[in-house]
NUTI-170311 format. One record per residue (C-alpha): residue number from 1; residue in three letters; x negated, y, z. Coordinates in pm, whole numbers, plus 32768, in hexadecimal, padded with zeros to 4 digits. Each point is the difference from the previous one (the first is absolute). Example, Ala and Ser with C-alpha at 12.3 -4.5 7.8 and 13.67 -1.06 7.14 Angstrom:
REM residues 2
<i->1, aa->ala, px->7B32, py->7E3E, pz->830C>
<i->2, aa->ser, px->7F77, py->8158, pz->7FBE>
***
This chain:
REM residues 240
<i->1, aa->met, px->9488, py->78F4, pz->CD74>
<i->2, aa->leu, px->7F15, py->7EEA, pz->7FB1>
<i->3, aa->val, px->8085, py->7F0E, pz->7EC3>
<i->4, aa->ala, px->7FD1, py->7E5D, pz->7FF0>
<i->5, aa->pro, px->7EFC, py->7FCD, pz->7F5C>
<i->6, aa->arg, px->80BC, py->7F57, pz->7EAD>
<i->7, aa->arg, px->7FAD, py->7E5A, pz->7FE4>
<i->8, aa->pro, px->7F43, py->7FCD, pz->7EA9>
<i->9, aa->val, px->80D0, py->7F48, pz->7F25>
<i->10, aa->leu, px->7F7A, py->7F0F, pz->7EBE>
<i->11, aa->pro, px->8043, py->8041, pz->7EAA>
<i->12, aa->arg, px->814E, py->7F64, pz->7FA6>
<i->13, aa->pro, px->7F27, py->7F0B, pz->7EF8>
<i->14, aa->val, px->7F16, py->7F7F, pz->80F0>
<i->15, aa->ala, px->8144, py->7FDF, pz->8102>
<i->16, aa->phe, px->8091, py->7F49, pz->7EF9>
<i->17, aa->ala, px->7EAD, py->7F2A, pz->7FEF>
<i->18, aa->thr, px->7FF2, py->7FDE, pz->814C>
<i->19, aa->leu, px->8162, py->7F9D, pz->8076>
<i->20, aa->ser, px->800C, py->7EF4, pz->7EDD>
<i->21, aa->ala, px->7EB3, py->7F65, pz->8065>
<i->22, aa->val, px->808F, py->7FE8, pz->817F>
<i->23, aa->leu, px->8124, py->7F9F, pz->7F84>
<i->24, aa->val, px->7F3E, py->7EDC, pz->7F69>
<i->25, aa->ala, px->7F24, py->7FE7, pz->8108>
<i->26, aa->val, px->813F, py->7FA5, pz->810A>
<i->27, aa->met, px->8072, py->7F01, pz->7F1E>
<i->28, aa->val, px->7EAD, py->7F47, pz->7FED>
<i->29, aa->gly, px->8008, py->7FF0, pz->8179>
<i->30, aa->ala, px->8139, py->7F3C, pz->7FDD>
<i->31, aa->gly, px->7F93, py->7F2F, pz->7F03>
<i->32, aa->ala, px->7EA7, py->7F9E, pz->80A3>
<i->33, aa->pro, px->8094, py->7F14, pz->80EC>
<i->34, aa->ala, px->8079, py->7F08, pz->7F2A>
<i->35, aa->pro, px->7EFE, py->7F0D, pz->7FAE>
<i->36, aa->leu, px->7F7F, py->8020, pz->813F>
<i->37, aa->tyr, px->8139, py->7F48, pz->80BD>
<i->38, aa->val, px->7F5F, py->7EE3, pz->7FA4>
<i->39, aa->leu, px->7EB3, py->8053, pz->8087>
<i->40, aa->tyr, px->80C2, py->8072, pz->813D>
<i->41, aa->gln, px->80EE, py->7EBD, pz->7FFF>
<i->42, aa->gln, px->7EB1, py->7F49, pz->804D>
<i->43, aa->glu, px->7F49, py->80E8, pz->80CF>
<i->44, aa->phe, px->813E, py->8011, pz->80FF>
<i->45, aa->gly, px->80BE, py->7EA3, pz->7FEB>
<i->46, aa->leu, px->8151, py->80F0, pz->7F81>
<i->47, aa->pro, px->811C, py->7F09, pz->7F39>
<i->48, aa->asp, px->8084, py->8069, pz->7EA5>
<i->49, aa->ser, px->8124, py->8086, pz->80A6>
<i->50, aa->ala, px->7F12, py->8138, pz->8098>
<i->51, aa->val, px->7F61, py->8036, pz->7EC1>
<i->52, aa->thr, px->8152, py->802C, pz->7F31>
<i->53, aa->gly, px->8079, py->80CD, pz->8138>
<i->54, aa->ala, px->7EE4, py->8101, pz->7FF3>
<i->55, aa->phe, px->806D, py->7FF3, pz->7E9A>
<i->56, aa->val, px->818F, py->8038, pz->8067>
<i->57, aa->leu, px->7F6A, py->8118, pz->810E>
<i->58, aa->tyr, px->7F59, py->80D6, pz->7EDA>
<i->59, aa->ile, px->8120, py->7FEB, pz->7F05>
<i->60, aa->leu, px->813B, py->805F, pz->815C>
<i->61, aa->pro, px->7F3C, py->8140, pz->8050>
<i->62, aa->ala, px->7FE6, py->806A, pz->7E8C>
<i->63, aa->ala, px->8164, py->803D, pz->7FC7>
<i->64, aa->leu, px->8069, py->8046, pz->8152>
<i->65, aa->val, px->7F3F, py->8114, pz->7FB3>
<i->66, aa->leu, px->807A, py->8046, pz->7E85>
<i->67, aa->leu, px->8146, py->7FE3, pz->8076>
<i->68, aa->val, px->8012, py->80DF, pz->811A>
<i->69, aa->gly, px->7ECE, py->810A, pz->7F99>
<i->70, aa->gly, px->804A, py->8042, pz->7EC7>
<i->71, aa->arg, px->804C, py->8132, pz->8012>
<i->72, aa->leu, px->7F50, py->8095, pz->812D>
<i->73, aa->ser, px->7ED3, py->80AE, pz->7F55>
<i->74, aa->asp, px->8108, py->8098, pz->7F0A>
<i->75, aa->his, px->806E, py->80B2, pz->8198>
<i->76, aa->val, px->7EAF, py->801B, pz->80BC>
<i->77, aa->gly, px->7F1A, py->8025, pz->7EB9>
<i->78, aa->arg, px->7F33, py->7F03, pz->7F2D>
<i->79, aa->arg, px->7E94, py->800D, pz->80CE>
<i->80, aa->pro, px->806D, py->7FD0, pz->8186>
<i->81, aa->val, px->80B0, py->7EA5, pz->7F80>
<i->82, aa->ala, px->7F19, py->7FC7, pz->7EF3>
<i->83, aa->leu, px->7EE8, py->8000, pz->810D>
<i->84, aa->leu, px->80C2, py->7F11, pz->8104>
<i->85, aa->ala, px->7FD3, py->7F1B, pz->7EC9>
<i->86, aa->val, px->7E80, py->803B, pz->8015>
<i->87, aa->leu, px->7FE8, py->7FCC, pz->8156>
<i->88, aa->leu, px->80DE, py->7EDD, pz->8000>
<i->89, aa->gly, px->7F4A, py->7F4A, pz->7F07>
<i->90, aa->leu, px->7E8E, py->804E, pz->80C4>
<i->91, aa->ala, px->80A4, py->7F5C, pz->8159>
<i->92, aa->gly, px->8065, py->7EEB, pz->7F44>
<i->93, aa->ser, px->7EB9, py->7FE3, pz->7F71>
<i->94, aa->ala, px->7F8A, py->8034, pz->815A>
<i->95, aa->val, px->80AF, py->7EFE, pz->80A6>
<i->96, aa->leu, px->7FAE, py->7F07, pz->7ED0>
<i->97, aa->phe, px->7E96, py->804D, pz->7FEF>
<i->98, aa->ala, px->800C, py->7F7A, pz->819D>
<i->99, aa->val, px->80D0, py->7EE4, pz->7FB9>
<i->100, aa->asp, px->7FE9, py->7EAB, pz->80FD>
<i->101, aa->gly, px->8166, py->7F8C, pz->7FAF>
<i->102, aa->leu, px->815C, py->7FE5, pz->7FB9>
<i->103, aa->gly, px->8075, py->814C, pz->80A6>
<i->104, aa->thr, px->7EF8, py->80D5, pz->7FA2>
<i->105, aa->leu, px->8060, py->7F93, pz->7EA1>
<i->106, aa->leu, px->8146, py->802E, pz->8008>
<i->107, aa->leu, px->7FBD, py->813D, pz->80C3>
<i->108, aa->gly, px->7F47, py->807E, pz->7EB3>
<i->109, aa->arg, px->811F, py->7F84, pz->7EFD>
<i->110, aa->val, px->80C9, py->80B7, pz->8093>
<i->111, aa->leu, px->7F3F, py->814B, pz->8021>
<i->112, aa->gln, px->7FA6, py->7FB9, pz->7E85>
<i->113, aa->gly, px->8170, py->7FA8, pz->7FC8>
<i->114, aa->leu, px->804E, py->8175, pz->80AB>
<i->115, aa->ala, px->7F15, py->808D, pz->7F06>
<i->116, aa->ala, px->8037, py->7F75, pz->7EF9>
<i->117, aa->gly, px->8187, py->8075, pz->8018>
<i->118, aa->leu, px->7FA4, py->8139, pz->803D>
<i->119, aa->thr, px->7EE8, py->8051, pz->7EF5>
<i->120, aa->thr, px->80B7, py->7F7B, pz->7EFC>
<i->121, aa->gly, px->8114, py->8104, pz->8031>
<i->122, aa->ala, px->7F73, py->813F, pz->8062>
<i->123, aa->leu, px->7E79, py->7FE1, pz->7F74>
<i->124, aa->gly, px->809E, py->7F71, pz->7ED7>
<i->125, aa->ala, px->80FE, py->8157, pz->7FF4>
<i->126, aa->tyr, px->7EF2, py->80BB, pz->80A9>
<i->127, aa->val, px->7F26, py->7FBD, pz->7E97>
<i->128, aa->val, px->811C, py->8006, pz->7F01>
<i->129, aa->asp, px->803B, py->8176, pz->8089>
<i->130, aa->leu, px->7E84, py->802E, pz->800E>
<i->131, aa->gln, px->7FF4, py->7FBD, pz->7E9A>
<i->132, aa->gly, px->8102, py->811E, pz->7FC2>
<i->133, aa->pro, px->814E, py->8022, pz->7EE5>
<i->134, aa->gly, px->7FB7, py->7F5C, pz->7EAC>
<i->135, aa->arg, px->7ED3, py->7F65, pz->8046>
<i->136, aa->gly, px->807D, py->7ECE, pz->80BF>
<i->137, aa->val, px->7FBF, py->7EF1, pz->7F48>
<i->138, aa->leu, px->7EF0, py->7FD3, pz->80B9>
<i->139, aa->ala, px->804A, py->8027, pz->8133>
<i->140, aa->ala, px->8137, py->7EFB, pz->7FCD>
<i->141, aa->ala, px->7EF5, py->7EF3, pz->7F7C>
<i->142, aa->val, px->7F39, py->8050, pz->814E>
<i->143, aa->ala, px->80FF, py->7FD8, pz->80F9>
<i->144, aa->gly, px->80DE, py->7EE0, pz->7F25>
<i->145, aa->ala, px->7EC0, py->7F51, pz->7FB5>
<i->146, aa->gly, px->7F14, py->8061, pz->8141>
<i->147, aa->pro, px->80C3, py->7F2C, pz->8107>
<i->148, aa->thr, px->7F9D, py->7E9B, pz->7F2D>
<i->149, aa->val, px->7EBA, py->8060, pz->7F53>
<i->150, aa->gly, px->7F8D, py->8075, pz->81BD>
<i->151, aa->leu, px->8083, py->7E95, pz->806C>
<i->152, aa->ala, px->7F5D, py->7F44, pz->7EB5>
<i->153, aa->leu, px->7E83, py->80B8, pz->8041>
<i->154, aa->gly, px->803B, py->7FE0, pz->8187>
<i->155, aa->ala, px->804C, py->7E63, pz->7FC5>
<i->156, aa->val, px->7EF9, py->7F97, pz->7F06>
<i->157, aa->gly, px->7F19, py->8112, pz->80C0>
<i->158, aa->ser, px->8017, py->7F48, pz->811B>
<i->159, aa->gly, px->7FF7, py->7ED5, pz->7FB0>
<i->160, aa->ala, px->7EBE, py->802E, pz->7EEB>
<i->161, aa->leu, px->7F3B, py->80D1, pz->8172>
<i->162, aa->val, px->805D, py->7E8F, pz->80C3>
<i->163, aa->gln, px->7F6E, py->7F17, pz->7EBC>
<i->164, aa->phe, px->7EE7, py->808F, pz->7F8B>
<i->165, aa->gly, px->7F9A, py->80ED, pz->80A1>
<i->166, aa->gly, px->7FF7, py->7F55, pz->812D>
<i->167, aa->met, px->809A, py->8108, pz->80B1>
<i->168, aa->pro, px->80E2, py->8003, pz->8114>
<i->169, aa->pro, px->814B, py->7FEA, pz->8024>
<i->170, aa->ser, px->8010, py->8198, pz->80D1>
<i->171, aa->thr, px->7F0A, py->8090, pz->7ECF>
<i->172, aa->val, px->8140, py->8060, pz->7F2C>
<i->173, aa->phe, px->80A0, py->808E, pz->8102>
<i->174, aa->val, px->7EF4, py->80CB, pz->8062>
<i->175, aa->ile, px->8019, py->8097, pz->7E8E>
<i->176, aa->val, px->812E, py->8025, pz->8012>
<i->177, aa->ala, px->7FE4, py->80E3, pz->8144>
<i->178, aa->val, px->7F04, py->80C1, pz->7F82>
<i->179, aa->val, px->80C3, py->802D, pz->7ED4>
<i->180, aa->leu, px->8117, py->80A1, pz->8095>
<i->181, aa->cys, px->7F67, py->80B3, pz->80FA>
<i->182, aa->ala, px->7F84, py->80C9, pz->7EDF>
<i->183, aa->gly, px->815A, py->8009, pz->7F68>
<i->184, aa->ala, px->8077, py->809B, pz->8153>
<i->185, aa->leu, px->7F28, py->8122, pz->7FC4>
<i->186, aa->gly, px->8072, py->802D, pz->7EBE>
<i->187, aa->leu, px->8172, py->8014, pz->8092>
<i->188, aa->ala, px->7F7A, py->80ED, pz->80F7>
<i->189, aa->leu, px->7F9A, py->80FA, pz->7ECD>
<i->190, aa->ala, px->8100, py->7F7C, pz->7EEF>
<i->191, aa->pro, px->811C, py->8153, pz->7FD3>
<i->192, aa->glu, px->816B, py->7FA1, pz->806C>
<i->193, aa->thr, px->8107, py->7FB3, pz->7F19>
<i->194, aa->cys, px->812E, py->7FD0, pz->80C8>
<i->195, aa->val, px->80B0, py->812D, pz->809C>
<i->196, aa->arg, px->8067, py->7F93, pz->8180>
<i->197, aa->arg, px->818B, py->802E, pz->8018>
<i->198, aa->pro, px->80FD, py->7F6D, pz->80E8>
<i->199, aa->gly, px->8088, py->7ECA, pz->802A>
<i->200, aa->ala, px->7ED4, py->7F02, pz->8028>
<i->201, aa->leu, px->80AC, py->7F1E, pz->80F1>
<i->202, aa->arg, px->813D, py->7FCA, pz->7F36>
<i->203, aa->ser, px->7F2B, py->7FA8, pz->7EBB>
<i->204, aa->leu, px->7F99, py->7EC1, pz->80E9>
<i->205, aa->arg, px->8133, py->7FA3, pz->7FE7>
<i->206, aa->pro, px->7FF0, py->7EF7, pz->7EAC>
<i->207, aa->gln, px->80D5, py->805B, pz->7EE5>
<i->208, aa->met, px->802B, py->7F44, pz->7EB1>
<i->209, aa->thr, px->80ED, py->803B, pz->7ED4>
<i->210, aa->val, px->7FCE, py->7F9C, pz->7EB8>
<i->211, aa->pro, px->8071, py->80DB, pz->7EE7>
<i->212, aa->arg, px->8152, py->7F51, pz->7F45>
<i->213, aa->gly, px->7FE2, py->7F7C, pz->7EB9>
<i->214, aa->thr, px->7ED7, py->7F87, pz->806A>
<i->215, aa->arg, px->803C, py->7EED, pz->80CF>
<i->216, aa->leu, px->7FC2, py->7EBA, pz->7F7F>
<i->217, aa->leu, px->7ED6, py->80A6, pz->7F43>
<i->218, aa->phe, px->7FA3, py->7FFE, pz->8159>
<i->219, aa->ala, px->8021, py->7EDA, pz->80B7>
<i->220, aa->ala, px->7F8A, py->7F3F, pz->7EB0>
<i->221, aa->val, px->7EA7, py->80F4, pz->802B>
<i->222, aa->thr, px->8022, py->7F81, pz->81A1>
<i->223, aa->cys, px->7FD2, py->7EBA, pz->7FB9>
<i->224, aa->gly, px->7F23, py->7FD1, pz->7F4E>
<i->225, aa->phe, px->7F15, py->8126, pz->80A1>
<i->226, aa->val, px->803D, py->7F1A, pz->817B>
<i->227, aa->ala, px->7FAA, py->7EC3, pz->7F23>
<i->228, aa->ser, px->7E9F, py->8079, pz->7F4D>
<i->229, aa->trp, px->7FCB, py->808F, pz->81A4>
<i->230, aa->ala, px->806F, py->7EB5, pz->80B8>
<i->231, aa->leu, px->7F0A, py->7F31, pz->7EF3>
<i->232, aa->gly, px->7EE3, py->80EC, pz->802A>
<i->233, aa->gly, px->8062, py->8015, pz->8146>
<i->234, aa->phe, px->7FE7, py->7E80, pz->8053>
<i->235, aa->tyr, px->7E97, py->7F9F, pz->7F4C>
<i->236, aa->gln, px->7F73, py->8127, pz->80A4>
<i->237, aa->thr, px->802D, py->7F78, pz->8173>
<i->238, aa->leu, px->8001, py->7EA4, pz->7F81>
<i->239, aa->gly, px->7F06, py->7FEC, pz->7EF1>
<i->240, aa->pro, px->7ECB, py->802E, pz->80D8>
***
């Protein structure tokens, strides 16, 4: 009887470092277009409404994926959902590499939004799982701060490459794509941390609960959270 060879698996510390880098890389790609909007406007004659529309079409898919698919990896496994996030990030980078007008700009941002939503949910949980119980401080820092750090690195990096490096705007998407290809290979070799269980379709139904006794605090924190991100989004979109 033939026995299929076992899939090689990365050691957990290596997998943790790989997935942490992938998480940041997906968000680098999502942040990269911010300083390039003005160049797209000049090259393609886009109105200001197109720029704000591109930002909205990144946020809406990301929020929708978090709302609907936030628990999907609990049922189908962390690795398949994380791989899907990386593939969507690669697709978004490919579209924006060849951007030739408003249509491709909006499509690229939609793909990046979907990737960001899956990354924040499934990849963040994957990173926490790999760090293991009792050692969650670093994992929590990566899962919590990684997306914001990635967005900032993407915006600063793409702007610096164009302004100071004399590179074309597409350069940053090539770099992100190369990193994500390496990350996809690492993900394929990473150990699965979640046992498959039924209920994947039911998990797509949004469920939102706030523990009793914390609703006032939740409302106050939510106001501060939304206000701070709204301010950041305003400058990230229209600042350039």
